[in-house]
C-alpha positions as MATLAB code, in Angstrom:
seq = 'XXXXXXXXXXXXXXXXXXXXXXXXXXXXXXXXXXXXXXXXXXXXXXXXXXXXXXXXXXXXXXXXXXXXXXXXXXXXXXXXXXXXXXXXXXXXXXXXXXXXXXXXXXXXXXXXXXXXXXXXXXXXXXXXXXXXXXXXXXXXXXXXXXXXXXXXXXXXXXXXXXXXXXXXXXXXXXXXXXXXXXXXXXXXXXXXXXXXXXXXXXXXXXXXXXXXXXXXXXXXXXXXXXXXXXXXXXXXXXXXXXXXXXXXXXXXXXXXXXXXXXXXXXXXXXXXXXXXXXXXXXXXXXXXXXXXXXXXXXXXXXXXXXXXXXXXXXXXXXXXXXXXXXXXXXXX';
ca = [
      32.247   25.339   -2.181;
      30.308   25.681   -5.139;
      32.072   23.171   -6.691;
      32.049   20.426   -4.867;
      28.523   21.544   -4.123;
      28.164   20.473   -7.859;
      30.049   17.239   -7.796;
      32.742   19.741  -10.335;
      35.518   18.219   -8.616;
      35.198   14.416   -8.219;
      37.728   12.578   -9.628;
      40.704   15.127   -9.612;
      44.002   14.780   -8.554;
      46.976   17.157   -6.806;
      47.840   18.870  -10.234;
      43.894   19.733  -10.939;
      43.620   21.385   -7.788;
      46.758   23.269   -7.971;
      45.946   24.439  -11.893;
      42.338   25.593  -10.624;
      42.927   26.911   -7.310;
      45.831   29.790   -9.910;
      42.900   29.556  -12.861;
      40.436   30.813   -9.983;
      42.976   33.491   -8.232;
      43.605   34.756  -11.604;
      39.975   35.585  -12.506;
      38.585   38.973  -12.068;
      35.323   38.036  -11.874;
      35.503   35.122   -9.788;
      37.460   36.604   -7.338;
      35.371   39.688   -6.767;
      31.847   38.306   -7.296;
      32.743   35.449   -4.712;
      34.386   38.203   -3.023;
      31.511   40.336   -2.661;
      29.082   37.408   -1.765;
      31.205   36.875    1.246;
      31.121   40.348    2.224;
      27.234   40.224    1.648;
      26.459   37.627    4.132;
      28.982   39.248    7.000;
      27.105   42.967    6.243;
      23.822   40.509    7.058;
      24.267   38.884   10.059;
      26.205   41.846   11.253;
      23.304   44.307   10.732;
      21.190   41.971   12.217;
      22.743   43.405   15.908;
      24.493   41.159   18.529;
      21.388   39.205   19.744;
      19.435   38.661   16.591;
      22.459   38.419   13.967;
      25.599   37.820   15.425;
      24.468   35.997   18.542;
      22.292   33.591   16.238;
      24.396   33.303   13.439;
      26.543   31.712   16.458;
      24.536   29.214   18.100;
      24.143   27.379   15.005;
      27.398   28.044   13.405;
      30.025   27.372   16.467;
      28.045   23.701   17.165;
      28.069   22.960   13.292;
      31.775   23.400   12.963;
      32.800   21.565   16.184;
      30.875   18.771   14.390;
      32.441   19.139   11.863;
      35.756   19.103   12.420;
      34.566   15.756   15.087;
      33.817   14.359   11.602;
      36.710   15.100    9.507;
      38.893   14.433   12.419;
      37.665   10.718   12.929;
      37.469    9.708    9.280;
      41.634   11.549    9.376;
      42.951    9.374   12.137;
      41.098    6.276   10.453;
      42.990    6.286    7.407;
      46.461    4.216    7.118;
      49.404    5.544    7.763;
      47.512    8.583    9.696;
      49.739    8.440   12.849;
      53.178    9.801   11.448;
      50.232   12.721   10.677;
      49.670   13.011   14.425;
      53.601   12.750   15.398;
      54.337   15.191   12.906;
      52.271   17.029   15.014;
      52.443   16.395   18.308;
      56.226   15.353   18.522;
      57.965   18.235   18.313;
      61.642   18.815   17.393;
      63.724   20.908   19.059;
      65.374   21.727   15.585;
      63.354   23.999   14.536;
      62.586   25.927   17.837;
      64.436   29.233   17.258;
      63.606   32.747   18.387;
      62.258   33.018   14.788;
      59.784   30.388   14.941;
      58.826   31.297   18.654;
      57.817   34.596   17.241;
      55.539   33.515   14.131;
      54.101   31.731   16.931;
      53.110   34.940   18.955;
      52.299   36.330   15.549;
      50.018   33.964   15.053;
      48.362   33.821   18.802;
      47.651   37.352   17.773;
      44.840   36.276   14.775;
      43.698   33.374   16.103;
      42.577   35.354   19.434;
      41.967   38.588   17.717;
      44.833   40.656   19.882;
      45.524   43.890   18.985;
      42.020   45.211   16.872;
      39.734   44.759   19.745;
      38.048   42.338   18.693;
      37.113   41.139   22.316;
      36.927   44.222   24.109;
      34.318   44.826   21.374;
      32.863   41.403   21.969;
      33.509   42.273   26.323;
      31.252   45.255   25.901;
      28.284   43.627   25.429;
      28.190   41.649   28.332;
      26.261   41.284   31.399;
      28.413   42.748   34.126;
      28.119   39.992   36.611;
      30.622   38.188   33.776;
      33.519   35.983   35.053;
      36.073   38.614   32.748;
      38.975   36.187   33.512;
      36.468   32.772   33.360;
      35.718   33.866   29.952;
      39.335   34.363   28.800;
      40.532   31.034   30.029;
      38.320   28.875   28.047;
      38.716   31.635   25.360;
      42.565   30.882   25.355;
      41.302   26.668   25.861;
      38.642   26.815   23.010;
      40.930   28.058   20.439;
      43.457   26.068   21.433;
      41.859   22.617   21.506;
      40.540   23.701   17.741;
      43.411   24.084   16.259;
      44.937   21.034   17.638;
      41.376   19.324   16.024;
      42.402   21.043   12.697;
      45.467   19.737   12.984;
      44.349   16.199   13.436;
      42.105   16.831   10.400;
      44.524   17.816    8.302;
      48.143   16.300    8.689;
      47.307   12.229    9.433;
      45.344   12.662    5.920;
      48.430   14.689    4.117;
      50.673   12.030    5.448;
      48.650    8.738    4.583;
      47.881    9.792    1.577;
      51.849   10.435    0.633;
      51.064   14.505    0.245;
      53.291   17.718    1.412;
      52.365   18.932    4.651;
      54.504   22.684    3.679;
      52.035   23.731    0.843;
      50.922   26.813    2.848;
      47.770   28.287    2.032;
      47.853   26.077   -0.905;
      47.098   23.430    1.757;
      43.554   24.484    2.006;
      42.671   24.846   -1.981;
      45.168   22.541   -3.420;
      46.080   19.227   -0.560;
      42.901   18.953    0.882;
      41.193   18.761   -2.004;
      42.987   15.422   -3.230;
      43.175   14.145   -0.017;
      39.003   13.557    0.449;
      39.339   12.765   -3.361;
      41.254    9.746   -2.952;
      38.858    8.518    0.068;
      35.414    6.796    0.195;
      32.611    9.585   -0.027;
      35.165   11.920   -0.855;
      32.681   14.132   -1.995;
      30.255   13.992    1.090;
      33.727   15.012    3.017;
      34.678   17.700    0.394;
      31.895   19.535    0.476;
      32.193   19.532    4.995;
      35.610   20.765    4.445;
      34.838   24.101    2.324;
      30.986   24.647    4.782;
      34.118   24.051    8.189;
      36.361   26.649    6.004;
      33.475   28.912    5.128;
      31.720   29.432    9.368;
      35.509   29.669   10.471;
      35.789   32.324    7.657;
      33.098   33.933    8.283;
      32.639   34.083   12.284;
      36.153   36.117   12.153;
      34.889   38.718   10.005;
      31.693   39.070   11.493;
      33.706   40.242   14.207;
      36.206   42.485   12.254;
      33.177   44.780   10.753;
      31.453   44.554   14.387;
      34.295   46.408   16.197;
      34.542   49.240   12.951;
      30.484   49.339   12.785;
      30.325   49.484   16.533;
      32.721   52.318   17.365;
      30.343   54.027   14.071;
      27.079   54.266   15.884;
      28.270   54.111   19.705;
      25.246   53.976   21.544;
      22.859   55.373   18.752;
      22.031   51.692   17.523;
      18.894   52.391   15.176;
      22.295   53.731   12.600;
      23.224   49.812   13.081;
      21.714   48.057    9.905;
      22.774   51.878    7.583;
      26.550   51.505    9.522;
      26.507   47.772    8.380;
      26.061   48.413    5.036;
      28.527   51.475    4.676;
      31.562   50.102    5.795;
      30.559   46.977    4.478;
      30.989   48.056    1.610;
      33.717   50.553    1.377;
      35.753   47.273    3.181;
      34.712   45.571   -0.100;
      35.813   48.414   -2.079;
      39.116   48.180   -0.095;
      39.839   44.582   -0.400;
      39.156   44.472   -4.083;
      43.232   45.657   -5.361;
      43.999   42.178   -3.100;
      41.415   40.402   -4.563;
      42.815   41.163   -8.075;
      46.802   40.609   -7.171;
      46.769   37.403   -8.383;
      44.940   38.187  -11.974;
      45.102   41.668  -13.893;
      47.138   43.287  -10.965;
      50.020   40.602  -10.693;
      52.121   43.808  -12.135;
      51.861   45.449   -9.357;
      54.209   45.766   -6.547;
      54.576   47.790   -3.641;
      57.921   47.444   -2.289;
      58.920   44.287   -4.007;
      55.348   42.018   -2.639;
      52.307   41.874   -4.613;
      48.842   44.188   -3.580;
      47.794   41.433   -1.380;
      50.922   40.016   -0.055;
      51.404   43.910    1.322;
      47.822   44.316    2.875;
      49.128   41.325    4.631;
      52.023   42.423    6.084;
      51.018   45.774    6.792;
      48.215   43.700    8.648;
      49.293   41.284   10.885;
      53.355   42.704   10.938;
      52.762   46.379   11.783;
      48.597   46.716   12.299;
      48.204   43.949   14.607;
      51.240   44.214   17.124;
      50.492   48.099   17.401;
      46.824   47.796   17.918;
      48.520   45.315   20.869;
      51.028   47.376   22.135;
      48.759   50.536   22.365;
      45.784   48.481   24.180;
      48.426   46.459   26.552;
      50.346   49.881   27.573;
      46.591   51.551   28.374;
      45.248   48.644   30.089;
      48.452   48.628   32.417;
      48.789   52.352   33.271;
      44.910   53.708   32.529;
      43.238   51.024   34.650;
      43.179   51.519   39.007;
      43.835   47.802   41.247;
      40.229   48.908   42.226;
      38.618   48.961   39.548;
      40.673   45.682   38.301;
      40.361   43.413   41.161;
      36.229   43.741   41.166;
      36.221   43.107   37.279;
      38.751   40.510   36.887;
      37.314   38.831   40.058;
      41.115   37.596   41.182;
      43.577   38.279   44.532;
      46.147   40.335   44.587;
      48.673   38.422   43.941;
      47.234   36.902   40.428;
      46.416   40.632   39.604;
      49.742   41.872   40.752;
      51.235   38.835   38.256;
      48.823   40.648   35.397;
      50.272   43.743   36.216;
      53.917   43.021   35.437;
      53.275   40.851   32.635;
      50.742   43.483   30.578;
      52.799   46.759   32.134;
      56.421   44.619   31.351;
      56.504   41.479   29.802;
      54.204   41.686   26.853;
      55.335   45.238   25.639;
      58.398   43.667   25.162;
      57.490   40.927   23.392;
      55.355   42.798   21.141;
      57.942   45.335   20.568;
      60.308   42.741   19.511;
      57.269   41.127   16.882;
      56.843   44.920   15.572;
      60.897   45.212   15.168;
      61.100   41.729   13.269;
      58.432   42.506   10.798;
      60.076   46.178   10.288;
      63.238   43.982   10.075;
      61.624   42.033    7.508;
      60.589   44.655    4.688;
      63.808   46.404    4.878;
      65.820   43.008    4.012;
];
């Protein structure tokens, strides 16, 4: 984002962005300073509390995020050849619909809905008693799907319209997208907008992650929030340094055949999230009484019984399959 604001990315091609991306992630000073800056932003917001920090930040970040998405989607959809990208995104190719892709989608749901790390539970604990949990859960899920589709409408029409490959993985955001925007009118404006959007999207996620740790640490002692945010935030920063350096000075370090970054990602996505979700599912399904849930969930008996079956049996079984798949990947 800094390079886009200082016009250091103008008039460049895909090879330039590819080389720049590799240079940046291998530079120890740049990655650690960038990580420290990002963690400091997260700590600053979380230390302000729910109303003074997280809620205040979300009130302007979320609407701006949506506005930026709409602007970028409109620009992307008006490019010549954009329809091919829409077809790629929305028209199913049943050849690729397999158990593996279904499980990958299920794993992605853990991330996008903060399931398995108690993100939603932590935020829900601050809600008033009269809040309708069922309505909130539905709106969160629908908004998540809507924003995901909109993100696809920003990226894939532009990628196809300008002849790039859609399978670039994580590099798509830092290599392909800058190269795409560089070829359209007002490229610098849209590039800055895209990186601001990316920062907002990741920042709102990191806020929820730090809030989980802080809320557990302070319990009801709210006067300790600022101190806890700084202490836990600093520890997280230290724990993240090896991952940040794994593409540079620690690139030769291997843990079970993986880089430090990939190993941390594997532990999180393939082991940690499914385990967390499994424990939450079993606890919620077998601990809470029906009378309590009827009142809190505000649903009838039919929906409650359906929920019980899902949370007690269907969800744990699906989660165990995801967990086993993750472990099998490691063994293979």
